[in-house]
N, C-alpha and C positions, 0 to 999 in steps of 0.2 A: 645228540647221534654221534654214534663213534666215528661214523663217514664223515660227518659235517665238522668235529672236532679234530680229525686229519687232515680236510681239506682248509680248516681255517690255518691249521698249524703250517700247513706246505703254502700258504699264501704269505703269511709271517716271514716265514723263512726265506722266500723268494726276496721280498721287499728288503729284509735284513743283508743277505750275503750278497754281494757282487758278483760271485762267480756262477749263482743261480741265472743273471743276464747274459751270463758269459755263454751258459748251456742251454739257454732257453730262446735266446734272439741272435747272437752273434754266430754261433756255430753252425744253426740251422740255414743261416743266408750264406755264409760262407761253401759249408758244404752244396747246397743247392745250386750255387753259382758254379763252382768245380765242378760236379757231375754234368751240368746243363752246357758246359763248354767241352766236355769229353764225349758226350753225346751227339754235340754240334759238329764234331770234324768226323764221325762218322758218317753222317748225314750227307757228306756234300757228295753230290752226283759224278763219279767218274765212269770212265769207259770200260766194263766188265770185262772186256776182251783179251786176252792172251798179246802181249807185246812180241811181235815178230821182227827181227830186223831184215832188211831187203837189200841185197848189194845186187846192181844191173850192172853188170861188164860188159851188156851187150848196147850199150850208149842210148839207151833209150828207144827202143824197135818199135815197134807195131805190138808184136806179139808180148814182147816183155811188158808193155804198156797195160795191155789186157788181161794180162795175169797179175798183176799188179791190182788191176780195176775188181778181180774175182776176188783176192785176197781181202779188199778194202771193202767188198760186200759180204764178206764173210761174218757170221755171226758168232764165230769161236776166236778167231785172231785177230789182229790188228797190226798191218803192216808200218816197219819204221822204216824211212829209207835213211842208207848211212852211207854217207860220203866224206872224202876228205881225210881228216885226221879220225874218224870216226869207225873207218875200214879194219885197223889196227887194232882196235879194241875190241870189234866183234867176237872174239874167244872169250877174251878177257870178263865180256858183260853178262855172254852164255853164263859163265862159272860161276857167278856171282848171284845170277836169278835174277840179271835186271830185265832180262830178255830170254822168252822160252825158248827161243832157237833163232839162226838165221839162216836165209833163204839168200843163197848166191846163183843168180840168172848168169851163165856163162857168156863167152865171146862165140859170137855166131850162131847164138840161140835162135833166131828167125830164119837161118836158112837151112833148119834140119826138118827131115821129113815128120810128120805127125807122129807116127809110132816111135820115134826116136829124141823125143824133146826129153832130155835130161835135166836135172839140178844137183844142186849141192846142198845139203841140209846141214848145218852144225848146230849139233844138240847134247845136251846131257842127257841120256836115256837112261839115265836112273831117277828120274823125275817124273811124276806124272804129268807135270805140264808138257814136256818135250813129246811125249807120246799123243798127247792131245795136239799139239801143234803140228806133229807130222801130218797126224790125219788128215786136219784141215788142210794142211799145204797138200798134200795127195788129191785129195776132193777138186780142190781146184784145179790142179794139174790136169786131173782127168778132164774136166770140163774144158781146158784149153786145149786138150790134144781133140777134143770132139770137135772144137771148134777150126781147128787147123784142117782135121781129115774134112769137112764140109768145105774148106776152103778151096782143099785138093780137088775135092771133086766138083767143082766149079769150073766153067770152060777157062781154058788157060789164057791168061793175060798177062798184065804188068804187074810188076810187086805191088803197086799200090792198089790194085783190084783184090789182091789176094789180103793184102792187109786191111782192106775195106769189108772183105766178107766175114773174116776175122771177127772182125770189131762189130758187127751185125749179128755173129752167131754169139757171141761174146754177151751182148745185151738181150737176146732173146731170154737168156737166164734169168734175167730180171724181170722180161716183160710176160712173163708165163700165161696163157692161155686159158688154164684152169687155177682159179684161185678157191681159198675157202675162207667164207667170211663167218665169224662167229659172233652173234647178236643176241643179247639179254632181253627175253620180252618182258620183265617185272622189272628190271633193273631201276634202283632209285637213284636219282640225279644228288650227289653229295658234293656241297659245297669243297673244293680242294683247300685248303691252307697251308702256308709254308710250314715245312716239318723243322721242328724246333727242339732240341737237345731238353730245353727248360719243360717242355710237356711232360716230359718223364720223370725229371729229376725232383720237380717242385713236389707233387702230390707223393712221391717217395720219403723225400725228406719230410715232409710235414706228418706223415704217418709214423717213421720212425722215430722220431724225437717224442711225439705224443706217448707212444707206448713206451718208452724208455721212462719216460717220467711218471707214467704209472705203474711201473714195476715195482718201485721200492714201496710206495702206497699198497700194492696189493699183495705183496710178500708180508706186510706189517698185519694187514687182514687174516 
């Protein structure tokens, strides 16, 4: 039969030619290893939140520390404290897109009334990341202003009492009395396995080189 003759001819050609071994054995292994390492680099777990620089000129006051805690609890931005020599590089890092924005907490921040809390935001507003970071920072600032307002409504006392009241109000945002839990009634438990790029590259390379080896025979038929 013609198909058997072609198959026999291909097998004989593979045995005679050294290039066939290179194409059918070495190249698939090399491509599988290359693609596997490439996929593995993308599979590493990193923080997906936007990095936002944080400059505290208020010397770590209770109000600025609570604001940092609100940013740290955000699902959108990830605060990065800038100190020392990093302060002079803040603008440059924003321009290089290393930071989505930089938040500057001014001196005397903790002494201001709740409705006058203001910050300085360094950002390139021509980028989408800057707009997203600004909205997240504004949301955290609004929560901080609410906490400061609650502290002002409390009975007057020492500065430590006001700071404690603000801290309790900020913590209340993360300890919400109303929560929503989602549970699948018929979910199947699947054993999790480590993510590996070779799980994707190996089957793909096998299929690719198998098809390429059949293209010539199919064109003859």
